[in-house]
C-alpha positions in Angstrom: 33.7 9.0 23.4 37.5 9.3 23.7 38.6 12.8 24.6 41.7 12.3 22.4 40.1 10.4 19.6 40.3 11.7 16.0 36.6 12.7 15.9 36.4 14.3 19.4 36.6 17.9 18.1 34.0 17.2 15.4 31.6 15.6 17.9 32.0 18.5 20.2 31.2 20.9 17.4 28.2 18.8 16.3 26.9 18.7 19.9 27.1 22.5 20.1 26.0 23.5 16.6 24.1 20.8 14.7 20.6 21.9 15.7 21.3 25.4 14.4 21.5 23.8 11.0 18.4 21.5 11.5 20.4 18.3 12.4 19.4 16.3 15.5 20.6 13.0 17.0 18.1 10.4 15.9 18.6 8.0 18.8 19.6 10.2 21.7 21.1 9.0 25.0 17.9 9.1 27.0 17.9 6.1 29.4 14.0 5.9 29.1 14.1 5.7 25.3 13.5 2.2 23.9 14.4 0.8 20.5 17.8 1.3 18.8 20.7 2.1 21.1 22.2 5.5 21.4 24.2 6.3 18.3 26.4 9.4 18.8 27.0 9.7 15.0 23.5 9.2 13.7 21.9 12.6 12.9 18.8 13.3 10.9 17.8 16.5 9.1 14.6 17.6 10.8 12.7 19.0 7.8 13.2 15.7 5.9 12.9 13.5 9.0 9.6 15.0 10.0 8.0 14.3 6.6 9.2 10.7 6.6 8.2 10.1 10.2 4.7 11.3 9.5 4.5 9.2 6.3 5.5 6.1 8.3 3.0 6.9 11.0 0.2 7.3 8.4 1.2 4.2 6.4 -0.3 0.9 7.1 3.0 -0.8 8.0 1.3 -4.0 9.1 -0.2 -4.4 5.6 3.1 -3.5 3.9 5.1 -6.0 6.0 2.5 -8.8 5.8 2.6 -8.6 1.9 2.8 -12.3 0.7 5.3 -11.1 -2.0 7.7 -10.1 0.7 9.9 -13.1 1.5 9.8 -13.9 5.2 6.7 -11.9 5.8 5.2 -14.7 7.9 7.9 -14.3 10.5 6.7 -10.9 11.5 3.9 -11.4 14.0 1.5 -8.6 14.9 3.2 -8.2 18.4 6.6 -7.9 16.7 5.4 -5.3 14.3 3.6 -3.3 17.0 6.7 -3.3 19.2 9.0 -2.4 16.3 6.8 0.6 15.4 6.5 1.9 19.0 10.1 1.4 20.0 12.1 1.9 16.9 10.0 4.3 14.8 8.0 6.3 17.3 10.6 6.4 20.1 13.2 8.5 18.3 14.5 11.8 19.6 11.3 13.8 20.4 13.0 16.9 18.9 12.6 15.3 15.5 8.8 15.0 15.7 
């Protein structure tokens, strides 16, 4: 992030204070994390995020995605769905779980 950029002060404030208000980076900069790349602007509100995370984990996403009424459903193989779930849904910032 540019130190003289127009959002530099805002980002510094968020880094220092966001968690006090329940907001956490969704995709942190952990080099071991898979899935979506680090997004320094992408915050989630933990009380809401936790409910949706648990709902996604409990849902039968394979059945939902393989719905014949969903156009293109046949392109989503089981290995693609498993990888997407493990890397993009389950591998978010652990502070949000």
